[in-house]
C-alpha positions in Angstrom: -48.3 164.5 -211.9 -51.0 166.7 -210.3 -53.2 164.0 -208.7 -55.6 166.6 -207.3 -56.2 168.0 -210.8 -56.8 164.5 -212.2 -59.2 163.7 -209.3 -61.1 166.9 -210.2 -61.3 165.9 -213.8 -62.7 162.5 -212.9 -65.3 164.0 -210.6 -66.5 166.4 -213.3 -66.6 163.6 -215.8 -68.6 161.3 -213.6 -70.9 164.2 -212.8 -71.6 164.9 -216.5 -72.1 161.1 -217.0 -74.7 160.9 -214.3 -76.5 163.9 -215.6 -76.5 162.3 -219.1 -77.9 159.0 -217.8 -80.6 160.8 -215.8 -81.7 162.8 -218.8 -81.7 159.6 -221.0 -83.9 157.9 -218.4 -86.4 160.7 -218.2 -86.7 160.9 -222.0 -87.2 157.2 -222.3 -89.9 157.3 -219.6 -91.6 160.1 -221.4 -91.5 158.2 -224.7 -93.1 155.1 -223.0 -95.8 157.2 -221.5 -96.5 158.9 -224.9 -96.7 155.6 -226.6 -99.2 154.0 -224.2 -101.2 156.6 -222.4 -102.8 158.3 -225.4 -104.2 155.0 -226.8 -105.8 154.3 -223.5 -107.2 157.9 -223.1 -108.5 157.9 -226.7 -110.5 154.7 -226.2 -112.3 156.2 -223.2 -112.7 159.5 -225.0 -114.0 157.8 -228.1 -116.6 155.9 -226.0 -117.7 159.1 -224.3 -118.0 160.9 -227.7 -120.5 158.4 -229.0 -122.7 158.6 -225.9 -121.5 155.5 -224.0 -122.1 156.0 -220.3 -119.2 154.6 -218.4 -119.0 153.4 -214.8 -116.5 154.7 -212.2 -113.3 152.6 -212.7 -111.5 151.2 -209.8 -108.3 150.4 -211.9 -107.2 148.2 -209.0 -104.5 145.6 -209.8 -105.3 142.4 -208.1 -103.9 138.9 -207.8 -106.4 136.0 -208.1 -106.2 132.2 -207.9 -107.7 129.6 -210.1 -110.1 127.4 -208.1 -111.0 123.7 -208.4 -114.3 122.1 -207.6 -114.5 118.3 -207.4 -117.5 116.5 -208.9 -120.1 115.5 -206.4 -123.8 114.6 -205.8 -124.5 116.9 -202.9 -127.8 118.2 -204.2 -129.2 114.8 -205.0 -127.9 113.4 -201.6 -129.6 116.2 -199.6 -132.9 117.0 -201.3 -134.9 114.8 -198.9 -134.3 117.4 -196.3 -136.4 120.0 -198.1 -140.0 120.6 -197.3 -143.0 122.6 -198.7 -142.0 122.1 -202.4 -142.2 119.7 -205.2 -138.7 119.2 -206.5 -136.8 117.1 -209.0 -133.2 116.5 -209.7 -131.6 116.3 -213.2 -130.3 112.9 -214.3 -126.7 113.9 -213.8 -127.4 115.5 -210.4 -126.3 118.9 -211.3 -129.6 120.8 -211.4 -132.4 120.9 -208.8 -135.8 122.3 -209.8 -138.5 123.2 -207.3 -142.1 124.4 -207.4 -142.9 126.1 -204.1 -146.0 125.2 -202.1 -146.0 128.6 -200.5 -145.0 131.3 -203.1 -142.9 134.2 -201.9 -145.0 137.4 -202.0 -143.1 140.5 -203.2 -144.2 144.2 -203.0 -142.4 145.5 -206.1 -142.4 144.6 -209.7 -139.9 144.7 -212.7 -141.3 147.9 -214.1 -141.3 150.0 -210.9 -138.5 148.2 -209.2 -138.2 145.9 -206.2 -138.0 147.1 -202.6 -135.4 146.4 -200.0 -138.0 144.4 -198.1 -138.3 142.2 -201.3 -134.6 141.5 -201.3 -134.6 140.8 -197.6 -137.5 138.3 -198.0 -135.5 136.5 -200.8 -132.4 136.5 -198.7 -134.3 135.0 -195.8 -135.7 132.3 -198.1 -132.3 131.4 -199.6 -130.8 131.1 -196.1 -133.6 129.0 -194.7 -134.0 125.3 -194.5 -136.0 125.4 -197.8 -132.7 125.8 -199.8 -129.6 123.6 -199.7 -126.3 125.3 -198.9 -128.0 128.7 -199.1 -125.4 130.3 -196.9 -122.9 129.9 -199.7 -124.9 132.2 -202.0 -125.3 135.9 -202.3 -127.7 138.1 -204.3 -126.1 139.1 -207.7 -128.8 140.8 -209.8 -132.4 140.6 -211.3 -132.4 139.3 -214.8 -135.3 141.0 -216.5 -135.1 138.9 -219.7 -135.5 135.7 -217.8 -137.7 137.2 -215.0 -135.4 135.8 -212.3 -133.5 136.8 -209.2 -129.9 135.4 -209.4 -128.0 134.4 -206.3 -124.4 133.4 -207.0 -122.2 131.0 -205.1 -119.4 133.0 -203.4 -116.0 131.2 -203.7 -112.7 132.7 -202.5 -114.6 136.0 -202.1 -115.8 136.1 -205.7 -119.2 135.1 -207.1 -119.4 132.2 -209.6 -121.5 133.9 -212.2 -121.6 131.5 -215.2 -124.7 129.5 -214.2 -122.8 126.4 -212.8 -123.3 127.4 -209.2 -126.3 129.7 -208.7 -129.9 129.9 -207.5 -132.5 131.3 -209.9 -135.7 132.5 -208.2 -138.3 132.9 -210.9 -140.8 135.7 -210.8 -144.3 134.5 -211.9 -147.1 136.2 -213.7 -148.9 136.6 -210.5 -146.2 138.8 -209.1 -144.7 136.2 -206.7 -141.8 133.8 -206.6 -143.3 130.5 -207.5 -140.3 128.3 -208.3 -136.5 128.1 -208.3 -133.6 126.2 -209.7 -130.2 125.5 -208.2 -126.8 124.4 -209.3 -123.9 123.9 -206.9 -120.2 123.7 -207.6 -119.6 122.4 -204.0 -116.6 123.1 -201.9 -113.8 124.8 -203.9 -110.0 125.0 -203.3 -107.4 127.5 -204.6 -105.0 126.1 -207.1 -101.4 127.1 -207.8 -100.2 130.6 -207.1 -102.2 133.8 -207.6 -101.8 135.8 -210.8 -102.3 139.4 -211.7 -105.4 140.3 -213.7 -106.4 143.1 -216.0 -108.4 146.1 -214.6 -112.1 146.8 -215.1 -111.1 149.7 -217.5 -109.0 147.4 -219.6 -111.8 144.8 -219.8 -114.3 147.5 -221.1 -111.7 148.7 -223.6 -111.3 145.2 -224.9 -115.1 144.9 -225.5 -115.1 148.2 -227.3 -112.2 147.1 -229.5 -114.2 144.0 -230.4 -117.2 146.2 -231.4 -119.4 144.7 -228.7 -120.5 148.0 -227.2 -122.7 150.3 -229.4 -123.2 154.0 -229.1 -125.5 155.4 -226.4 -125.1 152.2 -224.3 -125.0 152.3 -220.5 -122.3 150.2 -218.9 -122.9 149.2 -215.3 -120.2 148.6 -212.7 -118.1 145.5 -213.7 -117.9 142.6 -211.3 -115.0 140.3 -210.9 -116.4 136.8 -210.9 -115.4 133.1 -211.5 -116.2 131.3 -214.7 -115.7 127.6 -215.5 -112.8 127.2 -217.8 -112.4 123.4 -217.7 -115.0 120.7 -217.1 -113.8 117.1 -216.6 -115.6 114.0 -215.3 -113.9 114.3 -211.9 -113.4 118.1 -211.5 -114.0 121.6 -212.8 -111.6 124.5 -212.9 -112.7 128.1 -212.6 -110.8 131.3 -213.6 -111.5 135.0 -213.0 -113.7 136.8 -215.5 -115.0 140.4 -215.6 -118.8 140.3 -215.6 -120.0 143.5 -217.3 -123.7 144.5 -217.6 -124.4 146.6 -220.7 -127.8 148.2 -221.6 -128.0 149.3 -225.2 -131.7 150.4 -225.2 -133.0 147.0 -226.4 -132.4 145.5 -223.0 -129.5 144.4 -220.7 -126.8 142.1 -221.8 -124.0 140.5 -219.8 -120.6 140.7 -221.5 -117.6 138.8 -220.1 -113.8 139.3 -220.4 -111.2 136.8 -219.2 -109.4 138.7 -216.4 -106.1 136.8 -217.0 -106.0 136.7 -220.8 -108.0 139.9 -221.6 -110.1 138.0 -224.2 -113.8 138.1 -224.7 -115.7 135.1 -223.2 -118.8 133.7 -224.8 -122.1 133.8 -222.9 -123.1 130.6 -221.1 -126.5 129.2 -221.6 -129.3 130.4 -219.3 -131.8 128.1 -217.6 -135.4 127.7 -218.7 -137.9 128.4 -215.9 -139.8 125.4 -214.7 -143.4 125.1 -215.8 -146.1 126.1 -213.4 -148.4 123.2 -212.6 -151.4 125.5 -212.9 -150.4 126.3 -216.5 -150.2 122.6 -217.3 -153.7 122.1 -216.0 
């Protein structure tokens, strides 16, 4: 038997087999791309064709934790430290409402915009002794529909933006900040292991699939936030949610998409501004 000839035949056979497997892999990869990529591209293209202005997508894949906040009475226990304001606490201790003795004077207005000095003045107030745990909060946005500046509690690097841990500074008819309301989740801890989330692009596509974005809308940059997913007597759990401002011509709306599940999240209730004592008079 010619072993050298047999060895050559085996080598050629294995060579052809490897080439066949490589071609099969490449074809299968191309089929997978063809079945997924066009759908994604078409959604973006369809939005652009009907005049929807899209943000710059990060498309970053991140891993995020659930977080837990234990029930507490920290606001109620510490309001005696505050000065130059007439404040009251809700019966369950979750909401503090204050009327300021010395309003915060701002240079700008909602129509022309607010200045960097305005935001600096508000930052200074939130981080002063006039606000409890103010160092835990950071400016999120101005809500024109409610005439309020929103500061969100930053937890694990993300803002809690569902109203359960935020400061609302209300812009009065005289052009100044005359009152504020505060909720506070308290100290939070990460729970379990981190999980991957959908991208900002996928979140906007999900809103479009659910017919929640109309033509000629302007979509601002999505923000990854925390949203309360479970509320029990002793604790609350928060999960990641994409917070997406959308302006459709009739005003700005905030749409939300669960960053784990990819499902649309209903809008939480917004606070009512406290009444001005002068108005009552």
